[in-house]
Each structure stands twice: as structure tokens, then as C-alpha cells.
PyMOL Python script that loads the backbone (N, CA, C, O; Angstrom):
from pymol import cmd

cmd.read_pdbstr("""\
ATOM      1  N   SER A   1      15.816 132.042 153.748  1.00  0.00           N
ATOM      2  CA  SER A   1      15.148 130.879 154.241  1.00  0.00           C
ATOM      3  C   SER A   1      15.762 129.554 154.029  1.00  0.00           C
ATOM      4  O   SER A   1      16.795 129.569 153.359  1.00  0.00           O
ATOM      5  N   GLY A   2      15.343 128.405 154.460  1.00  0.00           N
ATOM      6  CA  GLY A   2      15.622 127.142 154.344  1.00  0.00           C
ATOM      7  C   GLY A   2      17.316 126.960 154.390  1.00  0.00           C
ATOM      8  O   GLY A   2      18.041 127.772 154.966  1.00  0.00           O
ATOM      9  N   ASN A   3      17.739 125.936 153.790  1.00  0.00           N
ATOM     10  CA  ASN A   3      18.976 125.459 154.230  1.00  0.00           C
ATOM     11  C   ASN A   3      20.195 126.274 153.679  1.00  0.00           C
ATOM     12  O   ASN A   3      21.351 125.914 153.897  1.00  0.00           O
ATOM     13  N   HIS A   4      19.839 127.528 152.866  1.00  0.00           N
ATOM     14  CA  HIS A   4      20.455 128.356 152.743  1.00  0.00           C
ATOM     15  C   HIS A   4      20.744 129.950 153.209  1.00  0.00           C
ATOM     16  O   HIS A   4      21.477 130.852 152.802  1.00  0.00           O
ATOM     17  N   ARG A   5      19.903 129.813 154.132  1.00  0.00           N
ATOM     18  CA  ARG A   5      19.748 131.334 155.148  1.00  0.00           C
ATOM     19  C   ARG A   5      21.208 131.676 155.659  1.00  0.00           C
ATOM     20  O   ARG A   5      22.068 131.144 156.361  1.00  0.00           O
ATOM     21  N   SER A   6      21.059 132.676 155.041  1.00  0.00           N
ATOM     22  CA  SER A   6      22.753 133.388 155.844  1.00  0.00           C
ATOM     23  C   SER A   6      23.740 133.066 154.926  1.00  0.00           C
ATOM     24  O   SER A   6      24.809 133.647 155.106  1.00  0.00           O
ATOM     25  N   VAL A   7      23.663 132.146 153.804  1.00  0.00           N
ATOM     26  CA  VAL A   7      24.512 131.847 152.800  1.00  0.00           C
ATOM     27  C   VAL A   7      25.122 133.074 152.125  1.00  0.00           C
ATOM     28  O   VAL A   7      26.326 133.312 152.020  1.00  0.00           O
ATOM     29  N   TRP A   8      23.993 133.897 151.635  1.00  0.00           N
ATOM     30  CA  TRP A   8      24.579 135.014 150.665  1.00  0.00           C
ATOM     31  C   TRP A   8      23.727 135.945 150.863  1.00  0.00           C
ATOM     32  O   TRP A   8      23.206 136.495 149.894  1.00  0.00           O
ATOM     33  N   GLY A   9      23.333 136.404 152.488  1.00  0.00           N
ATOM     34  CA  GLY A   9      22.905 137.304 152.829  1.00  0.00           C
ATOM     35  C   GLY A   9      21.398 137.649 152.197  1.00  0.00           C
ATOM     36  O   GLY A   9      20.713 136.639 152.031  1.00  0.00           O
ATOM     37  N   SER A  10      20.752 138.945 151.808  1.00  0.00           N
ATOM     38  CA  SER A  10      19.558 138.792 151.586  1.00  0.00           C
ATOM     39  C   SER A  10      19.340 138.763 150.055  1.00  0.00           C
ATOM     40  O   SER A  10      18.276 139.235 149.656  1.00  0.00           O
ATOM     41  N   ASN A  11      20.385 138.170 148.965  1.00  0.00           N
ATOM     42  CA  ASN A  11      20.101 138.111 147.766  1.00  0.00           C
ATOM     43  C   ASN A  11      19.354 136.821 147.205  1.00  0.00           C
ATOM     44  O   ASN A  11      19.873 135.906 146.566  1.00  0.00           O
ATOM     45  N   CYS A  12      18.308 136.922 147.502  1.00  0.00           N
ATOM     46  CA  CYS A  12      17.281 135.678 147.025  1.00  0.00           C
ATOM     47  C   CYS A  12      17.218 134.887 145.504  1.00  0.00           C
ATOM     48  O   CYS A  12      16.876 133.759 145.150  1.00  0.00           O
ATOM     49  N   ALA A  13      17.787 136.216 144.737  1.00  0.00           N
ATOM     50  CA  ALA A  13      17.708 136.402 143.180  1.00  0.00           C
ATOM     51  C   ALA A  13      19.189 135.370 142.920  1.00  0.00           C
ATOM     52  O   ALA A  13      19.635 135.204 141.784  1.00  0.00           O
ATOM     53  N   THR A  14      19.734 134.832 143.969  1.00  0.00           N
ATOM     54  CA  THR A  14      21.094 133.985 143.343  1.00  0.00           C
ATOM     55  C   THR A  14      20.415 132.747 142.814  1.00  0.00           C
ATOM     56  O   THR A  14      20.474 132.288 141.674  1.00  0.00           O
ATOM     57  N   CYS A  15      19.737 132.281 143.902  1.00  0.00           N
ATOM     58  CA  CYS A  15      18.556 131.070 143.350  1.00  0.00           C
ATOM     59  C   CYS A  15      17.314 131.213 142.585  1.00  0.00           C
ATOM     60  O   CYS A  15      17.267 130.583 141.529  1.00  0.00           O
ATOM     61  N   HIS A  16      16.402 131.851 142.884  1.00  0.00           N
ATOM     62  CA  HIS A  16      15.420 132.061 142.700  1.00  0.00           C
ATOM     63  C   HIS A  16      15.252 133.254 141.427  1.00  0.00           C
ATOM     64  O   HIS A  16      15.046 134.465 141.504  1.00  0.00           O
ATOM     65  N   VAL A  17      15.391 132.563 140.523  1.00  0.00           N
ATOM     66  CA  VAL A  17      15.603 133.236 139.066  1.00  0.00           C
ATOM     67  C   VAL A  17      14.474 133.889 138.365  1.00  0.00           C
ATOM     68  O   VAL A  17      14.494 134.789 137.526  1.00  0.00           O
ATOM     69  N   SER A  18      13.516 133.261 138.875  1.00  0.00           N
ATOM     70  CA  SER A  18      12.337 133.904 138.077  1.00  0.00           C
ATOM     71  C   SER A  18      11.582 135.247 139.054  1.00  0.00           C
ATOM     72  O   SER A  18      11.045 134.832 140.082  1.00  0.00           O
ATOM     73  N   PRO A  19      11.533 136.151 138.920  1.00  0.00           N
ATOM     74  CA  PRO A  19      11.093 137.505 139.827  1.00  0.00           C
ATOM     75  C   PRO A  19       9.580 137.188 140.646  1.00  0.00           C
ATOM     76  O   PRO A  19       8.558 136.965 139.997  1.00  0.00           O
ATOM     77  N   GLY A  20       9.594 137.200 141.680  1.00  0.00           N
ATOM     78  CA  GLY A  20       8.141 136.913 141.945  1.00  0.00           C
ATOM     79  C   GLY A  20       7.607 135.390 142.298  1.00  0.00           C
ATOM     80  O   GLY A  20       6.691 135.084 143.061  1.00  0.00           O
ATOM     81  N   ASN A  21       8.361 134.626 141.599  1.00  0.00           N
ATOM     82  CA  ASN A  21       7.875 133.413 141.671  1.00  0.00           C
ATOM     83  C   ASN A  21       9.265 132.482 142.381  1.00  0.00           C
ATOM     84  O   ASN A  21      10.418 132.312 141.983  1.00  0.00           O
ATOM     85  N   PHE A  22       8.662 132.097 143.365  1.00  0.00           N
ATOM     86  CA  PHE A  22       9.960 131.511 144.620  1.00  0.00           C
ATOM     87  C   PHE A  22       9.746 130.216 144.283  1.00  0.00           C
ATOM     88  O   PHE A  22      10.750 129.586 144.615  1.00  0.00           O
ATOM     89  N   ARG A  23       8.869 129.444 143.747  1.00  0.00           N
ATOM     90  CA  ARG A  23       8.857 128.079 143.287  1.00  0.00           C
ATOM     91  C   ARG A  23       9.667 127.885 141.902  1.00  0.00           C
ATOM     92  O   ARG A  23       9.523 126.821 141.299  1.00  0.00           O
ATOM     93  N   ALA A  24      10.469 128.836 141.413  1.00  0.00           N
ATOM     94  CA  ALA A  24      11.288 128.829 140.271  1.00  0.00           C
ATOM     95  C   ALA A  24      12.580 128.952 140.829  1.00  0.00           C
ATOM     96  O   ALA A  24      12.921 130.093 141.141  1.00  0.00           O
ATOM     97  N   PHE A  25      13.519 127.855 141.056  1.00  0.00           N
ATOM     98  CA  PHE A  25      14.966 128.239 140.813  1.00  0.00           C
ATOM     99  C   PHE A  25      16.000 127.327 140.373  1.00  0.00           C
ATOM    100  O   PHE A  25      15.672 126.265 139.846  1.00  0.00           O
ATOM    101  N   GLU A  26      17.202 127.630 140.533  1.00  0.00           N
ATOM    102  CA  GLU A  26      18.240 126.985 139.831  1.00  0.00           C
ATOM    103  C   GLU A  26      19.064 126.529 141.024  1.00  0.00           C
ATOM    104  O   GLU A  26      19.197 127.214 142.038  1.00  0.00           O
ATOM    105  N   CYS A  27      19.664 125.213 140.825  1.00  0.00           N
ATOM    106  CA  CYS A  27      20.659 124.653 142.013  1.00  0.00           C
ATOM    107  C   CYS A  27      21.651 124.665 141.305  1.00  0.00           C
ATOM    108  O   CYS A  27      22.606 125.220 141.848  1.00  0.00           O
ATOM    109  N   ILE A  28      21.943 124.068 139.745  1.00  0.00           N
ATOM    110  CA  ILE A  28      23.066 123.792 138.942  1.00  0.00           C
ATOM    111  C   ILE A  28      23.748 125.257 138.931  1.00  0.00           C
ATOM    112  O   ILE A  28      24.953 125.137 138.708  1.00  0.00           O
ATOM    113  N   ASN A  29      23.494 126.129 139.042  1.00  0.00           N
ATOM    114  CA  ASN A  29      24.548 127.860 139.290  1.00  0.00           C
ATOM    115  C   ASN A  29      25.378 127.571 140.102  1.00  0.00           C
ATOM    116  O   ASN A  29      26.464 128.065 139.798  1.00  0.00           O
ATOM    117  N   CYS A  30      25.403 126.877 141.204  1.00  0.00           N
ATOM    118  CA  CYS A  30      26.277 126.827 142.518  1.00  0.00           C
ATOM    119  C   CYS A  30      26.678 125.349 142.684  1.00  0.00           C
ATOM    120  O   CYS A  30      27.871 125.062 142.785  1.00  0.00           O
ATOM    121  N   HIS A  31      25.831 124.509 142.714  1.00  0.00           N
ATOM    122  CA  HIS A  31      26.091 122.848 142.721  1.00  0.00           C
ATOM    123  C   HIS A  31      26.128 122.291 141.224  1.00  0.00           C
ATOM    124  O   HIS A  31      25.257 121.744 140.548  1.00  0.00           O
ATOM    125  N   GLU A  32      27.465 122.634 140.954  1.00  0.00           N
ATOM    126  CA  GLU A  32      27.921 122.149 139.694  1.00  0.00           C
ATOM    127  C   GLU A  32      28.416 121.069 139.280  1.00  0.00           C
ATOM    128  O   GLU A  32      29.547 120.783 139.672  1.00  0.00           O
ATOM    129  N   HIS A  33      27.727 120.188 138.394  1.00  0.00           N
ATOM    130  CA  HIS A  33      28.086 118.476 138.143  1.00  0.00           C
ATOM    131  C   HIS A  33      28.458 118.695 136.675  1.00  0.00           C
ATOM    132  O   HIS A  33      28.036 119.528 135.873  1.00  0.00           O
ATOM    133  N   SER A  34      29.367 117.716 136.541  1.00  0.00           N
ATOM    134  CA  SER A  34      30.020 117.763 134.862  1.00  0.00           C
ATOM    135  C   SER A  34      28.213 117.256 134.267  1.00  0.00           C
ATOM    136  O   SER A  34      27.701 116.286 134.824  1.00  0.00           O
ATOM    137  N   LYS A  35      27.712 117.729 133.562  1.00  0.00           N
ATOM    138  CA  LYS A  35      26.695 117.418 132.788  1.00  0.00           C
ATOM    139  C   LYS A  35      26.941 115.915 132.054  1.00  0.00           C
ATOM    140  O   LYS A  35      26.250 114.908 132.212  1.00  0.00           O
ATOM    141  N   SER A  36      27.857 116.035 131.403  1.00  0.00           N
ATOM    142  CA  SER A  36      28.319 114.424 130.791  1.00  0.00           C
ATOM    143  C   SER A  36      28.429 113.695 132.046  1.00  0.00           C
ATOM    144  O   SER A  36      27.850 112.615 131.935  1.00  0.00           O
ATOM    145  N   GLN A  37      28.931 113.858 133.162  1.00  0.00           N
ATOM    146  CA  GLN A  37      29.451 112.628 134.382  1.00  0.00           C
ATOM    147  C   GLN A  37      27.692 112.484 134.623  1.00  0.00           C
ATOM    148  O   GLN A  37      27.174 111.372 134.723  1.00  0.00           O
ATOM    149  N   THR A  38      26.903 113.738 134.696  1.00  0.00           N
ATOM    150  CA  THR A  38      26.088 113.356 135.460  1.00  0.00           C
ATOM    151  C   THR A  38      24.907 112.548 134.471  1.00  0.00           C
ATOM    152  O   THR A  38      23.982 111.958 135.031  1.00  0.00           O
ATOM    153  N   ASP A  39      24.993 112.566 133.259  1.00  0.00           N
ATOM    154  CA  ASP A  39      23.912 112.028 132.366  1.00  0.00           C
ATOM    155  C   ASP A  39      24.599 110.605 132.392  1.00  0.00           C
ATOM    156  O   ASP A  39      23.780 109.688 132.319  1.00  0.00           O
ATOM    157  N   ASP A  40      25.726 110.275 132.466  1.00  0.00           N
ATOM    158  CA  ASP A  40      26.247 108.680 132.620  1.00  0.00           C
ATOM    159  C   ASP A  40      25.752 108.334 133.718  1.00  0.00           C
ATOM    160  O   ASP A  40      25.218 107.226 133.752  1.00  0.00           O
ATOM    161  N   ASP A  41      25.772 109.188 134.984  1.00  0.00           N
ATOM    162  CA  ASP A  41      25.013 108.669 136.442  1.00  0.00           C
ATOM    163  C   ASP A  41      23.723 108.104 136.179  1.00  0.00           C
ATOM    164  O   ASP A  41      23.316 107.069 136.705  1.00  0.00           O
ATOM    165  N   HIS A  42      23.057 108.837 135.316  1.00  0.00           N
ATOM    166  CA  HIS A  42      21.724 108.543 135.581  1.00  0.00           C
ATOM    167  C   HIS A  42      20.978 107.744 134.065  1.00  0.00           C
ATOM    168  O   HIS A  42      19.890 108.034 133.568  1.00  0.00           O
ATOM    169  N   ASP A  43      21.924 106.731 133.601  1.00  0.00           N
ATOM    170  CA  ASP A  43      21.627 106.358 132.147  1.00  0.00           C
ATOM    171  C   ASP A  43      20.381 105.586 132.420  1.00  0.00           C
ATOM    172  O   ASP A  43      19.583 105.580 131.483  1.00  0.00           O
ATOM    173  N   GLU A  44      19.978 104.827 133.670  1.00  0.00           N
ATOM    174  CA  GLU A  44      18.863 103.889 133.977  1.00  0.00           C
ATOM    175  C   GLU A  44      17.774 104.763 134.710  1.00  0.00           C
ATOM    176  O   GLU A  44      16.731 104.255 135.124  1.00  0.00           O
ATOM    177  N   VAL A  45      18.045 105.998 134.837  1.00  0.00           N
ATOM    178  CA  VAL A  45      16.954 106.887 135.486  1.00  0.00           C
ATOM    179  C   VAL A  45      15.654 107.243 134.287  1.00  0.00           C
ATOM    180  O   VAL A  45      15.866 107.975 133.319  1.00  0.00           O
ATOM    181  N   ARG A  46      14.519 106.688 134.517  1.00  0.00           N
ATOM    182  CA  ARG A  46      13.538 107.023 133.690  1.00  0.00           C
ATOM    183  C   ARG A  46      13.134 108.694 133.922  1.00  0.00           C
ATOM    184  O   ARG A  46      13.047 109.335 134.970  1.00  0.00           O
ATOM    185  N   SER A  47      12.912 109.143 132.385  1.00  0.00           N
ATOM    186  CA  SER A  47      12.817 110.710 132.555  1.00  0.00           C
ATOM    187  C   SER A  47      13.380 111.513 133.090  1.00  0.00           C
ATOM    188  O   SER A  47      12.866 112.590 133.394  1.00  0.00           O
ATOM    189  N   TYR A  48      14.911 111.101 133.408  1.00  0.00           N
ATOM    190  CA  TYR A  48      16.026 111.999 133.525  1.00  0.00           C
ATOM    191  C   TYR A  48      16.128 113.056 132.844  1.00  0.00           C
ATOM    192  O   TYR A  48      16.042 112.847 131.634  1.00  0.00           O
ATOM    193  N   SER A  49      16.326 114.450 133.234  1.00  0.00           N
ATOM    194  CA  SER A  49      16.848 115.564 132.889  1.00  0.00           C
ATOM    195  C   SER A  49      17.576 116.218 133.441  1.00  0.00           C
ATOM    196  O   SER A  49      17.397 116.197 134.659  1.00  0.00           O
ATOM    197  N   TYR A  50      18.740 117.119 132.947  1.00  0.00           N
ATOM    198  CA  TYR A  50      19.757 117.980 133.546  1.00  0.00           C
ATOM    199  C   TYR A  50      19.240 119.045 133.943  1.00  0.00           C
ATOM    200  O   TYR A  50      19.624 120.058 133.358  1.00  0.00           O
ATOM    201  N   ASN A  51      18.286 119.198 134.967  1.00  0.00           N
ATOM    202  CA  ASN A  51      17.917 120.699 135.404  1.00  0.00           C
ATOM    203  C   ASN A  51      17.599 120.614 136.908  1.00  0.00           C
ATOM    204  O   ASN A  51      17.220 119.604 137.501  1.00  0.00           O
ATOM    205  N   SER A  52      17.814 121.828 137.428  1.00  0.00           N
ATOM    206  CA  SER A  52      17.026 121.784 138.808  1.00  0.00           C
ATOM    207  C   SER A  52      16.134 121.415 139.221  1.00  0.00           C
ATOM    208  O   SER A  52      16.182 120.885 140.331  1.00  0.00           O
ATOM    209  N   GLY A  53      14.988 121.515 138.567  1.00  0.00           N
ATOM    210  CA  GLY A  53      13.862 121.079 139.035  1.00  0.00           C
ATOM    211  C   GLY A  53      13.843 119.469 138.811  1.00  0.00           C
ATOM    212  O   GLY A  53      13.276 118.887 139.736  1.00  0.00           O
ATOM    213  N   ALA A  54      14.137 118.967 138.201  1.00  0.00           N
ATOM    214  CA  ALA A  54      14.534 117.577 137.618  1.00  0.00           C
ATOM    215  C   ALA A  54      15.414 117.059 138.795  1.00  0.00           C
ATOM    216  O   ALA A  54      15.036 115.988 139.270  1.00  0.00           O
ATOM    217  N   CYS A  55      16.082 117.402 139.130  1.00  0.00           N
ATOM    218  CA  CYS A  55      17.160 117.090 140.210  1.00  0.00           C
ATOM    219  C   CYS A  55      16.514 116.975 141.821  1.00  0.00           C
ATOM    220  O   CYS A  55      16.467 116.022 142.599  1.00  0.00           O
ATOM    221  N   TYR A  56      16.063 118.339 141.935  1.00  0.00           N
ATOM    222  CA  TYR A  56      15.217 118.448 143.567  1.00  0.00           C
ATOM    223  C   TYR A  56      14.325 117.243 143.275  1.00  0.00           C
ATOM    224  O   TYR A  56      14.321 116.339 144.111  1.00  0.00           O
ATOM    225  N   SER A  57      13.350 117.097 141.865  1.00  0.00           N
ATOM    226  CA  SER A  57      12.436 115.971 142.265  1.00  0.00           C
ATOM    227  C   SER A  57      12.858 114.612 142.953  1.00  0.00           C
ATOM    228  O   SER A  57      12.094 113.977 143.680  1.00  0.00           O
ATOM    229  N   CYS A  58      14.215 114.209 142.637  1.00  0.00           N
ATOM    230  CA  CYS A  58      14.680 112.908 143.241  1.00  0.00           C
ATOM    231  C   CYS A  58      15.560 113.396 144.368  1.00  0.00           C
ATOM    232  O   CYS A  58      15.627 112.640 145.337  1.00  0.00           O
ATOM    233  N   HIS A  59      16.154 114.369 144.411  1.00  0.00           N
ATOM    234  CA  HIS A  59      17.160 114.826 145.670  1.00  0.00           C
ATOM    235  C   HIS A  59      16.728 115.764 146.351  1.00  0.00           C
ATOM    236  O   HIS A  59      17.251 116.856 146.131  1.00  0.00           O
ATOM    237  N   ARG A  60      15.782 115.702 147.269  1.00  0.00           N
ATOM    238  CA  ARG A  60      15.261 117.108 148.177  1.00  0.00           C
ATOM    239  C   ARG A  60      16.165 117.332 148.967  1.00  0.00           C
ATOM    240  O   ARG A  60      16.390 118.505 149.264  1.00  0.00           O
ATOM    241  N   ASP A  61      16.896 116.345 149.502  1.00  0.00           N
ATOM    242  CA  ASP A  61      17.758 117.095 150.760  1.00  0.00           C
ATOM    243  C   ASP A  61      18.894 117.261 150.069  1.00  0.00           C
ATOM    244  O   ASP A  61      19.799 117.504 150.868  1.00  0.00           O
ATOM    245  N   GLY A  62      19.289 117.242 148.918  1.00  0.00           N
ATOM    246  CA  GLY A  62      20.224 117.242 148.318  1.00  0.00           C
ATOM    247  C   GLY A  62      21.631 116.343 148.092  1.00  0.00           C
ATOM    248  O   GLY A  62      22.678 116.746 147.585  1.00  0.00           O
ATOM    249  N   ARG A  63      21.328 114.969 148.635  1.00  0.00           N
ATOM    250  CA  ARG A  63      21.921 113.741 148.583  1.00  0.00           C
ATOM    251  C   ARG A  63      21.395 113.055 147.698  1.00  0.00           C
ATOM    252  O   ARG A  63      20.324 113.310 147.147  1.00  0.00           O
ATOM    253  N   LYS A  64      22.432 111.704 147.392  1.00  0.00           N
ATOM    254  CA  LYS A  64      22.307 111.061 146.119  1.00  0.00           C
ATOM    255  C   LYS A  64      21.181 110.070 146.537  1.00  0.00           C
ATOM    256  O   LYS A  64      20.726 109.271 145.719  1.00  0.00           O
TER     257      LYS A  64
END
""", "prot")
cmd.dss("prot")
cmd.show_as("cartoon", "prot")
cmd.util.cbc("prot")
cmd.orient("prot")
């Protein structure tokens, strides 16, 4: 479902890494960014954390 519908066929586990909990997901596995560069880009972002949930809280549409 969603933006990634039909990208991987029927393998939801590619992103949803906790069986039975579709609210738990990982974006960084496929949308890789250099952690050090991402850390540098977020120097002034309060409560910044390099993890998919934190990324999604600010970048819901996948953009900057």
C-alpha cells in the first residue's frame, strides 16, 4: 500500500521489520544516507536522531 505499492511485490517485510506491527518500519535500509553527512546536516535540529522513525517525523513526504 502507499507510496511503495507494487515496488517490491507482496513482501511487506522489506520495510515493516516487526512482524504484526505495521507501525514499525525502516526507511534507512533502502533510502541510505551517509550517517556522518546526515548528522552534519542536522547539527541545529533539536532532538535529532539517525533512525527511520525520527526521519519520518519531519520528512513525512520523503523530502527535505
